[in-house]
mmCIF file as gemmi writes it, N, C-alpha and C atoms, coordinates in Angstrom:
data_model
loop_
_atom_site.group_PDB
_atom_site.id
_atom_site.type_symbol
_atom_site.label_atom_id
_atom_site.label_alt_id
_atom_site.label_comp_id
_atom_site.label_asym_id
_atom_site.label_entity_id
_atom_site.label_seq_id
_atom_site.pdbx_PDB_ins_code
_atom_site.Cartn_x
_atom_site.Cartn_y
_atom_site.Cartn_z
_atom_site.occupancy
_atom_site.B_iso_or_equiv
_atom_site.pdbx_formal_charge
_atom_site.auth_seq_id
_atom_site.auth_asym_id
_atom_site.pdbx_PDB_model_num
ATOM 1 N N . MET Axp A 1 ? 197.351 79.085 45.617 1 0 ? 1 A 1
ATOM 2 C CA . MET Axp A 1 ? 196.767 80.767 46.829 1 0 ? 1 A 1
ATOM 3 C C . MET Axp A 1 ? 197.026 81.505 45.441 1 0 ? 1 A 1
ATOM 4 N N . ASN Axp A 2 ? 195.48 82.232 44.53 1 0 ? 2 A 1
ATOM 5 C CA . ASN Axp A 2 ? 195.581 82.979 43.391 1 0 ? 2 A 1
ATOM 6 C C . ASN Axp A 2 ? 195.95 84.325 44.241 1 0 ? 2 A 1
ATOM 7 N N . LEU Axp A 3 ? 196.87 84.962 43.332 1 0 ? 3 A 1
ATOM 8 C CA . LEU Axp A 3 ? 197.454 86.451 43.375 1 0 ? 3 A 1
ATOM 9 C C . LEU Axp A 3 ? 196.61 87.292 44.031 1 0 ? 3 A 1
ATOM 10 N N . PRO Axp A 4 ? 195.524 87.509 43.892 1 0 ? 4 A 1
ATOM 11 C CA . PRO Axp A 4 ? 194.128 88.375 44.668 1 0 ? 4 A 1
ATOM 12 C C . PRO Axp A 4 ? 194.744 87.81 46.602 1 0 ? 4 A 1
ATOM 13 N N . GLN Axp A 5 ? 194.158 86.737 46.273 1 0 ? 5 A 1
ATOM 14 C CA . GLN Axp A 5 ? 194.896 85.86 48.325 1 0 ? 5 A 1
ATOM 15 C C . GLN Axp A 5 ? 196.075 86.089 48.233 1 0 ? 5 A 1
ATOM 16 N N . GLN Axp A 6 ? 197.431 86.055 47.787 1 0 ? 6 A 1
ATOM 17 C CA . GLN Axp A 6 ? 197.961 86.128 48.391 1 0 ? 6 A 1
ATOM 18 C C . GLN Axp A 6 ? 197.808 86.969 48.959 1 0 ? 6 A 1
ATOM 19 N N . LEU Axp A 7 ? 198.359 88.616 48.029 1 0 ? 7 A 1
ATOM 20 C CA . LEU Axp A 7 ? 198.351 89.822 48.356 1 0 ? 7 A 1
ATOM 21 C C . LEU Axp A 7 ? 197.322 90.339 49.721 1 0 ? 7 A 1
ATOM 22 N N . ARG Axp A 8 ? 195.996 89.911 49.635 1 0 ? 8 A 1
ATOM 23 C CA . ARG Axp A 8 ? 195.477 90.236 50.895 1 0 ? 8 A 1
ATOM 24 C C . ARG Axp A 8 ? 195.774 89.956 51.597 1 0 ? 8 A 1
ATOM 25 N N . GLU Axp A 9 ? 195.932 87.951 52.065 1 0 ? 9 A 1
ATOM 26 C CA . GLU Axp A 9 ? 197.142 87.328 52.806 1 0 ? 9 A 1
ATOM 27 C C . GLU Axp A 9 ? 198.507 88.407 53.793 1 0 ? 9 A 1
ATOM 28 N N . HIS Axp A 10 ? 199.255 89.209 52.8 1 0 ? 10 A 1
ATOM 29 C CA . HIS Axp A 10 ? 199.881 89.708 52.968 1 0 ? 10 A 1
ATOM 30 C C . HIS Axp A 10 ? 199.966 90.92 54.22 1 0 ? 10 A 1
ATOM 31 N N . ILE Axp A 11 ? 199.261 91.47 53.492 1 0 ? 11 A 1
ATOM 32 C CA . ILE Axp A 11 ? 198.636 93.139 53.876 1 0 ? 11 A 1
ATOM 33 C C . ILE Axp A 11 ? 198.126 92.668 55.353 1 0 ? 11 A 1
ATOM 34 N N . ILE Axp A 12 ? 197.322 91.199 55.772 1 0 ? 12 A 1
ATOM 35 C CA . ILE Axp A 12 ? 197.33 91.353 56.409 1 0 ? 12 A 1
ATOM 36 C C . ILE Axp A 12 ? 197.615 90.782 57.222 1 0 ? 12 A 1
ATOM 37 N N . ASN Axp A 13 ? 198.774 89.983 56.885 1 0 ? 13 A 1
ATOM 38 C CA . ASN Axp A 13 ? 199.879 89.979 57.951 1 0 ? 13 A 1
ATOM 39 C C . ASN Axp A 13 ? 200.717 90.975 58.328 1 0 ? 13 A 1
ATOM 40 N N . GLN Axp A 14 ? 201.117 92.323 57.594 1 0 ? 14 A 1
ATOM 41 C CA . GLN Axp A 14 ? 202.407 92.589 58.035 1 0 ? 14 A 1
ATOM 42 C C . GLN Axp A 14 ? 202.009 93.758 58.036 1 0 ? 14 A 1
ATOM 43 N N . TYR Axp A 15 ? 200.864 93.927 57.76 1 0 ? 15 A 1
ATOM 44 C CA . TYR Axp A 15 ? 199.687 95.754 57.964 1 0 ? 15 A 1
ATOM 45 C C . TYR Axp A 15 ? 199.106 96.036 58.903 1 0 ? 15 A 1
ATOM 46 N N . ILE Axp A 16 ? 198.197 95.066 58.824 1 0 ? 16 A 1
ATOM 47 C CA . ILE Axp A 16 ? 196.791 95.029 59.325 1 0 ? 16 A 1
ATOM 48 C C . ILE Axp A 16 ? 197.178 94.234 60.934 1 0 ? 16 A 1
ATOM 49 N N . LYS Axp A 17 ? 198.36 93.234 60.871 1 0 ? 17 A 1
ATOM 50 C CA . LYS Axp A 17 ? 198.56 92.556 61.855 1 0 ? 17 A 1
ATOM 51 C C . LYS Axp A 17 ? 196.805 92.518 62.888 1 0 ? 17 A 1
ATOM 52 N N . ALA Axp A 18 ? 196.454 92.276 62.76 1 0 ? 18 A 1
ATOM 53 C CA . ALA Axp A 18 ? 195.055 91.865 63.531 1 0 ? 18 A 1
ATOM 54 C C . ALA Axp A 18 ? 194.053 92.001 62.566 1 0 ? 18 A 1
ATOM 55 N N . LYS Axp A 19 ? 192.487 91.629 63.321 1 0 ? 19 A 1
ATOM 56 C CA . LYS Axp A 19 ? 191.789 91.276 62.417 1 0 ? 19 A 1
ATOM 57 C C . LYS Axp A 19 ? 191.354 92.037 61.079 1 0 ? 19 A 1
ATOM 58 N N . ALA Axp A 20 ? 191.051 91.097 60.069 1 0 ? 20 A 1
ATOM 59 C CA . ALA Axp A 20 ? 191.08 92.607 58.651 1 0 ? 20 A 1
ATOM 60 C C . ALA Axp A 20 ? 190.091 93.004 59.58 1 0 ? 20 A 1
ATOM 61 N N . PRO Axp A 21 ? 189.642 94.594 58.95 1 0 ? 21 A 1
ATOM 62 C CA . PRO Axp A 21 ? 188.495 96.045 59.736 1 0 ? 21 A 1
ATOM 63 C C . PRO Axp A 21 ? 187.816 95.408 58.742 1 0 ? 21 A 1
ATOM 64 N N . GLU Axp A 22 ? 186.492 95.292 58.893 1 0 ? 22 A 1
ATOM 65 C CA . GLU Axp A 22 ? 184.856 95.383 58.613 1 0 ? 22 A 1
ATOM 66 C C . GLU Axp A 22 ? 184.845 96.234 56.685 1 0 ? 22 A 1
ATOM 67 N N . GLY Axp A 23 ? 184.493 95.345 56.341 1 0 ? 23 A 1
ATOM 68 C CA . GLY Axp A 23 ? 184.483 95.884 54.745 1 0 ? 23 A 1
ATOM 69 C C . GLY Axp A 23 ? 185.363 95.334 54.055 1 0 ? 23 A 1
ATOM 70 N N . PHE Axp A 24 ? 186.667 95.03 54.29 1 0 ? 24 A 1
ATOM 71 C CA . PHE Axp A 24 ? 187.658 94.521 54.06 1 0 ? 24 A 1
ATOM 72 C C . PHE Axp A 24 ? 188.439 93.915 52.351 1 0 ? 24 A 1
ATOM 73 N N . ASN Axp A 25 ? 188.277 94.427 51.787 1 0 ? 25 A 1
ATOM 74 C CA . ASN Axp A 25 ? 188.026 93.577 49.923 1 0 ? 25 A 1
ATOM 75 C C . ASN Axp A 25 ? 188.726 94.063 49.209 1 0 ? 25 A 1
ATOM 76 N N . ASP Axp A 26 ? 188.73 93.257 48.056 1 0 ? 26 A 1
ATOM 77 C CA . ASP Axp A 26 ? 189.983 93.804 46.807 1 0 ? 26 A 1
ATOM 78 C C . ASP Axp A 26 ? 189.202 95.37 46.981 1 0 ? 26 A 1
ATOM 79 N N . ASP Axp A 27 ? 188.108 95.664 47.374 1 0 ? 27 A 1
ATOM 80 C CA . ASP Axp A 27 ? 187.989 97.026 47.077 1 0 ? 27 A 1
ATOM 81 C C . ASP Axp A 27 ? 188.783 98.285 48.325 1 0 ? 27 A 1
ATOM 82 N N . TYR Axp A 28 ? 189.24 97.814 48.852 1 0 ? 28 A 1
ATOM 83 C CA . TYR Axp A 28 ? 189.192 98.464 50.562 1 0 ? 28 A 1
ATOM 84 C C . TYR Axp A 28 ? 189.66 99.583 49.899 1 0 ? 28 A 1
ATOM 85 N N . ASN Axp A 29 ? 189.927 100.804 50.267 1 0 ? 29 A 1
ATOM 86 C CA . ASN Axp A 29 ? 191.202 101.803 50.174 1 0 ? 29 A 1
ATOM 87 C C . ASN Axp A 29 ? 192.362 101.472 51.449 1 0 ? 29 A 1
ATOM 88 N N . LEU Axp A 30 ? 193.882 100.327 50.564 1 0 ? 30 A 1
ATOM 89 C CA . LEU Axp A 30 ? 194.53 100.513 52.038 1 0 ? 30 A 1
ATOM 90 C C . LEU Axp A 30 ? 195.443 102.205 52.376 1 0 ? 30 A 1
ATOM 91 N N . ILE Axp A 31 ? 195.047 103.383 51.301 1 0 ? 31 A 1
ATOM 92 C CA . ILE Axp A 31 ? 195.743 104.141 51.248 1 0 ? 31 A 1
ATOM 93 C C . ILE Axp A 31 ? 195.465 105.457 52.659 1 0 ? 31 A 1
ATOM 94 N N . ASP Axp A 32 ? 193.405 105.876 51.664 1 0 ? 32 A 1
ATOM 95 C CA . ASP Axp A 32 ? 193.291 106.143 52.455 1 0 ? 32 A 1
ATOM 96 C C . ASP Axp A 32 ? 192.504 105.892 54.003 1 0 ? 32 A 1
ATOM 97 N N . GLU Axp A 33 ? 192.62 104.681 54.428 1 0 ? 33 A 1
ATOM 98 C CA . GLU Axp A 33 ? 192.46 103.855 55.522 1 0 ? 33 A 1
ATOM 99 C C . GLU Axp A 33 ? 193.786 103.705 56.145 1 0 ? 33 A 1
ATOM 100 N N . GLY Axp A 34 ? 194.276 104.297 56.089 1 0 ? 34 A 1
ATOM 101 C CA . GLY Axp A 34 ? 195.166 103.537 56.759 1 0 ? 34 A 1
ATOM 102 C C . GLY Axp A 34 ? 196.276 102.816 56.76 1 0 ? 34 A 1
ATOM 103 N N . ILE Axp A 35 ? 196.092 102.689 55.988 1 0 ? 35 A 1
ATOM 104 C CA . ILE Axp A 35 ? 196.842 100.665 56.48 1 0 ? 35 A 1
ATOM 105 C C . ILE Axp A 35 ? 198.226 100.97 55.575 1 0 ? 35 A 1
ATOM 106 N N . LEU Axp A 36 ? 198.451 101.492 53.933 1 0 ? 36 A 1
ATOM 107 C CA . LEU Axp A 36 ? 199.842 101.696 53.846 1 0 ? 36 A 1
ATOM 108 C C . LEU Axp A 36 ? 200.04 103.413 53.983 1 0 ? 36 A 1
ATOM 109 N N . ASP Axp A 37 ? 201.507 103.527 53.955 1 0 ? 37 A 1
ATOM 110 C CA . ASP Axp A 37 ? 201.958 104.596 54.223 1 0 ? 37 A 1
ATOM 111 C C . ASP Axp A 37 ? 203.333 104.976 53.255 1 0 ? 37 A 1
ATOM 112 N N . SER Axp A 38 ? 203.645 106.232 53.831 1 0 ? 38 A 1
ATOM 113 C CA . SER Axp A 38 ? 205.189 105.513 52.372 1 0 ? 38 A 1
ATOM 114 C C . SER Axp A 38 ? 205.636 104.74 52.432 1 0 ? 38 A 1
ATOM 115 N N . LEU Axp A 39 ? 206.569 104.87 54.029 1 0 ? 39 A 1
ATOM 116 C CA . LEU Axp A 39 ? 207.38 103.435 53.872 1 0 ? 39 A 1
ATOM 117 C C . LEU Axp A 39 ? 206.602 101.922 54.224 1 0 ? 39 A 1
ATOM 118 N N . GLY Axp A 40 ? 205.418 101.834 54.513 1 0 ? 40 A 1
ATOM 119 C CA . GLY Axp A 40 ? 204.672 101.38 54.522 1 0 ? 40 A 1
ATOM 120 C C . GLY Axp A 40 ? 204.558 100.724 52.07 1 0 ? 40 A 1
ATOM 121 N N . ILE Axp A 41 ? 204.234 102.016 51.773 1 0 ? 41 A 1
ATOM 122 C CA . ILE Axp A 41 ? 204.731 101.289 50.217 1 0 ? 41 A 1
ATOM 123 C C . ILE Axp A 41 ? 205.577 100.625 50.125 1 0 ? 41 A 1
ATOM 124 N N . MET Axp A 42 ? 206.473 101.289 50.564 1 0 ? 42 A 1
ATOM 125 C CA . MET Axp A 42 ? 208.658 100.777 50.098 1 0 ? 42 A 1
ATOM 126 C C . MET Axp A 42 ? 208.982 99.924 50.402 1 0 ? 42 A 1
ATOM 127 N N . THR Axp A 43 ? 207.931 99.319 51.338 1 0 ? 43 A 1
ATOM 128 C CA . THR Axp A 43 ? 208.137 97.713 52.279 1 0 ? 43 A 1
ATOM 129 C C . THR Axp A 43 ? 207.343 97.018 51.202 1 0 ? 43 A 1
ATOM 130 N N . LEU Axp A 44 ? 206.34 97.079 50.725 1 0 ? 44 A 1
ATOM 131 C CA . LEU Axp A 44 ? 205.715 96.44 49.913 1 0 ? 44 A 1
ATOM 132 C C . LEU Axp A 44 ? 206.078 95.947 48.632 1 0 ? 44 A 1
ATOM 133 N N . ILE Axp A 45 ? 206.617 97.135 47.826 1 0 ? 45 A 1
ATOM 134 C CA . ILE Axp A 45 ? 207.713 97.569 47.125 1 0 ? 45 A 1
ATOM 135 C C . ILE Axp A 45 ? 208.531 96.381 46.82 1 0 ? 45 A 1
ATOM 136 N N . ALA Axp A 46 ? 209.175 96.104 47.724 1 0 ? 46 A 1
ATOM 137 C CA . ALA Axp A 46 ? 210.466 95.503 47.85 1 0 ? 46 A 1
ATOM 138 C C . ALA Axp A 46 ? 210.228 93.627 47.794 1 0 ? 46 A 1
ATOM 139 N N . TRP Axp A 47 ? 208.804 93.912 48.645 1 0 ? 47 A 1
ATOM 140 C CA . TRP Axp A 47 ? 207.97 92.861 48.797 1 0 ? 47 A 1
ATOM 141 C C . TRP Axp A 47 ? 207.887 91.933 47.946 1 0 ? 47 A 1
ATOM 142 N N . LEU Axp A 48 ? 207.124 92.948 46.731 1 0 ? 48 A 1
ATOM 143 C CA . LEU Axp A 48 ? 206.512 92.383 45.564 1 0 ? 48 A 1
ATOM 144 C C . LEU Axp A 48 ? 207.18 92.442 44.482 1 0 ? 48 A 1
ATOM 145 N N . GLU Axp A 49 ? 208.544 92.998 44.376 1 0 ? 49 A 1
ATOM 146 C CA . GLU Axp A 49 ? 209.616 92.524 43.145 1 0 ? 49 A 1
ATOM 147 C C . GLU Axp A 49 ? 210.224 91.124 43.892 1 0 ? 49 A 1
ATOM 148 N N . LYS Axp A 50 ? 210.879 90.798 44.811 1 0 ? 50 A 1
ATOM 149 C CA . LYS Axp A 50 ? 211.024 89.423 45.438 1 0 ? 50 A 1
ATOM 150 C C . LYS Axp A 50 ? 210.041 88.155 45.003 1 0 ? 50 A 1
ATOM 151 N N . GLN Axp A 51 ? 209.006 88.679 45.697 1 0 ? 51 A 1
ATOM 152 C CA . GLN Axp A 51 ? 207.886 87.585 45.438 1 0 ? 51 A 1
ATOM 153 C C . GLN Axp A 51 ? 207.36 86.988 43.967 1 0 ? 51 A 1
ATOM 154 N N . TYR Axp A 52 ? 207.344 88.536 43.1 1 0 ? 52 A 1
ATOM 155 C CA . TYR Axp A 52 ? 206.634 88.355 41.65 1 0 ? 52 A 1
ATOM 156 C C . TYR Axp A 52 ? 208.152 88.319 40.695 1 0 ? 52 A 1
ATOM 157 N N . ALA Axp A 53 ? 209.166 88.421 40.885 1 0 ? 53 A 1
ATOM 158 C CA . ALA Axp A 53 ? 210.754 88.994 40.278 1 0 ? 53 A 1
ATOM 159 C C . ALA Axp A 53 ? 210.374 90.167 39.468 1 0 ? 53 A 1
ATOM 160 N N . ILE Axp A 54 ? 209.021 91.283 39.778 1 0 ? 54 A 1
ATOM 161 C CA . ILE Axp A 54 ? 208.802 92.198 38.582 1 0 ? 54 A 1
ATOM 162 C C . ILE Axp A 54 ? 210.106 93.176 39.196 1 0 ? 54 A 1
ATOM 163 N N . GLU Axp A 55 ? 209.813 94.482 38.47 1 0 ? 55 A 1
ATOM 164 C CA . GLU Axp A 55 ? 211.058 95.306 39.037 1 0 ? 55 A 1
ATOM 165 C C . GLU Axp A 55 ? 210.202 96.748 39.605 1 0 ? 55 A 1
ATOM 166 N N . PHE Axp A 56 ? 210.356 97.564 39.949 1 0 ? 56 A 1
ATOM 167 C CA . PHE Axp A 56 ? 209.514 98.838 39.873 1 0 ? 56 A 1
ATOM 168 C C . PHE Axp A 56 ? 210.028 99.844 39.421 1 0 ? 56 A 1
ATOM 169 N N . ASP Axp A 57 ? 209.8 100.579 38.266 1 0 ? 57 A 1
ATOM 170 C CA . ASP Axp A 57 ? 210.343 102.007 37.713 1 0 ? 57 A 1
ATOM 171 C C . ASP Axp A 57 ? 210.049 102.852 38.443 1 0 ? 57 A 1
ATOM 172 N N . GLU Axp A 58 ? 210.231 104.205 38.546 1 0 ? 58 A 1
ATOM 173 C CA . GLU Axp A 58 ? 210.132 105.932 39.552 1 0 ? 58 A 1
ATOM 174 C C . GLU Axp A 58 ? 208.589 105.768 38.806 1 0 ? 58 A 1
ATOM 175 N N . GLY Axp A 59 ? 208.981 105.64 37.956 1 0 ? 59 A 1
ATOM 176 C CA . GLY Axp A 59 ? 207.198 105.853 37.598 1 0 ? 59 A 1
ATOM 177 C C . GLY Axp A 59 ? 205.718 105.463 37.656 1 0 ? 59 A 1
ATOM 178 N N . ASP Axp A 60 ? 206.479 103.723 38.221 1 0 ? 60 A 1
ATOM 179 C CA . ASP Axp A 60 ? 205.978 103.031 39.343 1 0 ? 60 A 1
ATOM 180 C C . ASP Axp A 60 ? 204.509 103.354 40.714 1 0 ? 60 A 1
ATOM 181 N N . ILE Axp A 61 ? 205.578 103.959 41.2 1 0 ? 61 A 1
ATOM 182 C CA . ILE Axp A 61 ? 205.371 104.465 42.252 1 0 ? 61 A 1
ATOM 183 C C . ILE Axp A 61 ? 204.04 105.784 42.607 1 0 ? 61 A 1
ATOM 184 N N . VAL Axp A 62 ? 203.56 105.157 42.071 1 0 ? 62 A 1
ATOM 185 C CA . VAL Axp A 62 ? 202.546 106.568 42.343 1 0 ? 62 A 1
ATOM 186 C C . VAL Axp A 62 ? 200.919 105.532 43.017 1 0 ? 62 A 1
ATOM 187 N N . LEU Axp A 63 ? 200.394 106.66 44 1 0 ? 63 A 1
ATOM 188 C CA . LEU Axp A 63 ? 199.226 105.987 44.894 1 0 ? 63 A 1
ATOM 189 C C . LEU Axp A 63 ? 198.206 105.703 44.272 1 0 ? 63 A 1
ATOM 190 N N . GLU Axp A 64 ? 198.199 105.445 43.072 1 0 ? 64 A 1
ATOM 191 C CA . GLU Axp A 64 ? 197.148 104.552 42.185 1 0 ? 64 A 1
ATOM 192 C C . GLU Axp A 64 ? 197.621 103.041 41.704 1 0 ? 64 A 1
ATOM 193 N N . ASN Axp A 65 ? 198.589 102.805 41.244 1 0 ? 65 A 1
ATOM 194 C CA . ASN Axp A 65 ? 199.04 101.257 41.874 1 0 ? 65 A 1
ATOM 195 C C . ASN Axp A 65 ? 198.903 100.729 43.819 1 0 ? 65 A 1
ATOM 196 N N . PHE Axp A 66 ? 198.663 101.835 44.789 1 0 ? 66 A 1
ATOM 197 C CA . PHE Axp A 66 ? 198.698 100.832 45.954 1 0 ? 66 A 1
ATOM 198 C C . PHE Axp A 66 ? 197.386 101.474 47.113 1 0 ? 66 A 1
ATOM 199 N N . ASN Axp A 67 ? 196.552 101.549 45.856 1 0 ? 67 A 1
ATOM 200 C CA . ASN Axp A 67 ? 195.087 102.252 46.513 1 0 ? 67 A 1
ATOM 201 C C . ASN Axp A 67 ? 194.341 100.904 46.573 1 0 ? 67 A 1
ATOM 202 N N . SER Axp A 68 ? 194.101 99.541 46.739 1 0 ? 68 A 1
ATOM 203 C CA . SER Axp A 68 ? 193.313 98.66 46.683 1 0 ? 68 A 1
ATOM 204 C C . SER Axp A 68 ? 194.274 96.991 46.908 1 0 ? 68 A 1
ATOM 205 N N . VAL Axp A 69 ? 193.894 96.516 47.198 1 0 ? 69 A 1
ATOM 206 C CA . VAL Axp A 69 ? 194.383 94.817 46.29 1 0 ? 69 A 1
ATOM 207 C C . VAL Axp A 69 ? 194.509 95.076 44.396 1 0 ? 69 A 1
ATOM 208 N N . LYS Axp A 70 ? 192.85 95.373 44.632 1 0 ? 70 A 1
ATOM 209 C CA . LYS Axp A 70 ? 192.742 95.148 43.137 1 0 ? 70 A 1
ATOM 210 C C . LYS Axp A 70 ? 192.869 95.673 42.385 1 0 ? 70 A 1
ATOM 211 N N . ALA Axp A 71 ? 193.526 97.722 42.932 1 0 ? 71 A 1
ATOM 212 C CA . ALA Axp A 71 ? 194.443 98.191 42.003 1 0 ? 71 A 1
ATOM 213 C C . ALA Axp A 71 ? 196.126 97.189 42.178 1 0 ? 71 A 1
ATOM 214 N N . LEU Axp A 72 ? 196.517 96.978 43.126 1 0 ? 72 A 1
ATOM 215 C CA . LEU Axp A 72 ? 197.641 96.21 43.412 1 0 ? 72 A 1
ATOM 216 C C . LEU Axp A 72 ? 198.441 94.329 42.397 1 0 ? 72 A 1
ATOM 217 N N . VAL Axp A 73 ? 197.139 94.182 42.74 1 0 ? 73 A 1
ATOM 218 C CA . VAL Axp A 73 ? 196.809 92.657 41.148 1 0 ? 73 A 1
ATOM 219 C C . VAL Axp A 73 ? 197.472 93.008 40.174 1 0 ? 73 A 1
ATOM 220 N N . ASP Axp A 74 ? 196.08 93.805 39.569 1 0 ? 74 A 1
ATOM 221 C CA . ASP Axp A 74 ? 196.39 94.39 38.64 1 0 ? 74 A 1
ATOM 222 C C . ASP Axp A 74 ? 197.758 95.657 37.823 1 0 ? 74 A 1
ATOM 223 N N . PHE Axp A 75 ? 197.808 95.783 38.543 1 0 ? 75 A 1
ATOM 224 C CA . PHE Axp A 75 ? 199.432 96.788 38.732 1 0 ? 75 A 1
ATOM 225 C C . PHE Axp A 75 ? 200.341 94.88 38.171 1 0 ? 75 A 1
ATOM 226 N N . VAL Axp A 76 ? 200.815 94.582 39.431 1 0 ? 76 A 1
ATOM 227 C CA . VAL Axp A 76 ? 201.362 92.908 38.931 1 0 ? 76 A 1
ATOM 228 C C . VAL Axp A 76 ? 201.205 92.011 38.099 1 0 ? 76 A 1
ATOM 229 N N . GLN Axp A 77 ? 200.139 92.041 37.931 1 0 ? 77 A 1
ATOM 230 C CA . GLN Axp A 77 ? 199.37 91.133 36.8 1 0 ? 77 A 1
ATOM 231 C C . GLN Axp A 77 ? 200.456 91.757 34.951 1 0 ? 77 A 1
ATOM 232 N N . THR Axp A 78 ? 200.299 93.358 35.155 1 0 ? 78 A 1
ATOM 233 C CA . THR Axp A 78 ? 200.741 93.772 33.95 1 0 ? 78 A 1
ATOM 234 C C . THR Axp A 78 ? 201.582 94.166 34.468 1 0 ? 78 A 1
ATOM 235 N N . LYS Axp A 79 ? 202.87 94.133 34.959 1 0 ? 79 A 1
ATOM 236 C CA . LYS Axp A 79 ? 204.5 93.83 34.839 1 0 ? 79 A 1
ATOM 237 C C . LYS Axp A 79 ? 204.753 92.655 34.648 1 0 ? 79 A 1
ATOM 238 N N . ARG Axp A 80 ? 204.203 91.393 35.501 1 0 ? 80 A 1
ATOM 239 C CA . ARG Axp A 80 ? 204.748 90.568 34.725 1 0 ? 80 A 1
ATOM 240 C C . ARG Axp A 80 ? 204.486 90.162 32.999 1 0 ? 80 A 1
ATOM 241 N N . VAL Axp A 81 ? 202.95 90.383 33.422 1 0 ? 81 A 1
ATOM 242 C CA . VAL Axp A 81 ? 203.126 90.242 31.098 1 0 ? 81 A 1
ATOM 243 C C . VAL Axp A 81 ? 204.812 91.25 30.599 1 0 ? 81 A 1
ATOM 244 N N . ALA Axp A 82 ? 204.617 91.944 31.01 1 0 ? 82 A 1
ATOM 245 C CA . ALA Axp A 82 ? 205.408 93.128 30.611 1 0 ? 82 A 1
ATOM 246 C C . ALA Axp A 82 ? 207.045 92.32 30.867 1 0 ? 82 A 1
ATOM 247 N N . SER Axp A 83 ? 207.35 91.794 31.414 1 0 ? 83 A 1
ATOM 248 C CA . SER Axp A 83 ? 208.636 91.119 31.689 1 0 ? 83 A 1
ATOM 249 C C . SER Axp A 83 ? 208.421 90.019 31.112 1 0 ? 83 A 1
ATOM 250 N N . GLU Axp A 84 ? 207.46 89.456 30.327 1 0 ? 84 A 1
ATOM 251 C CA . GLU Axp A 84 ? 207.682 87.37 29.7 1 0 ? 84 A 1
ATOM 252 C C . GLU Axp A 84 ? 207.833 88.128 28.638 1 0 ? 84 A 1
ATOM 253 N N . GLN Axp A 85 ? 207.399 90.274 27.801 1 0 ? 85 A 1
ATOM 254 C CA . GLN Axp A 85 ? 207.456 90.23 26.296 1 0 ? 85 A 1
ATOM 255 C C . GLN Axp A 85 ? 209.319 90.391 26.18 1 0 ? 85 A 1
ATOM 256 N N . PRO Axp A 86 ? 209.375 90.217 24.501 1 0 ? 86 A 1
ATOM 257 C CA . PRO Axp A 86 ? 211.096 90.446 24.17 1 0 ? 86 A 1
ATOM 258 C C . PRO Axp A 86 ? 211.47 91.326 23.956 1 0 ? 86 A 1
ATOM 259 N N . THR Axp A 87 ? 212.133 91.609 24.553 1 0 ? 87 A 1
ATOM 260 C CA . THR Axp A 87 ? 212.097 93.021 23.877 1 0 ? 87 A 1
ATOM 261 C C . THR Axp A 87 ? 214.02 93.276 22.751 1 0 ? 87 A 1
ATOM 262 N N . ASP Axp A 88 ? 213.211 94.107 22.391 1 0 ? 88 A 1
ATOM 263 C CA . ASP Axp A 88 ? 214.434 94.599 20.872 1 0 ? 88 A 1
ATOM 264 C C . ASP Axp A 88 ? 215.588 95.273 20.948 1 0 ? 88 A 1
């Protein structure tokens, strides 16, 4: 299962808990549509850190990173690449 599909399924199962709303796709605004609130974001952060072995920094917790599945995919991929870079 690829990253976008994993994130979509997790969001549907954990936050929507029913049939996905009409028009739910990778660009669907999770915050404006009420899927994610502040508690949901914190829960999602914990899951993302565990699932993908990434760490969130304080500066990472901005709404733009949680607006959509696409934004989450981009963010997780960026964090994964950064964690693979050797540090000096």
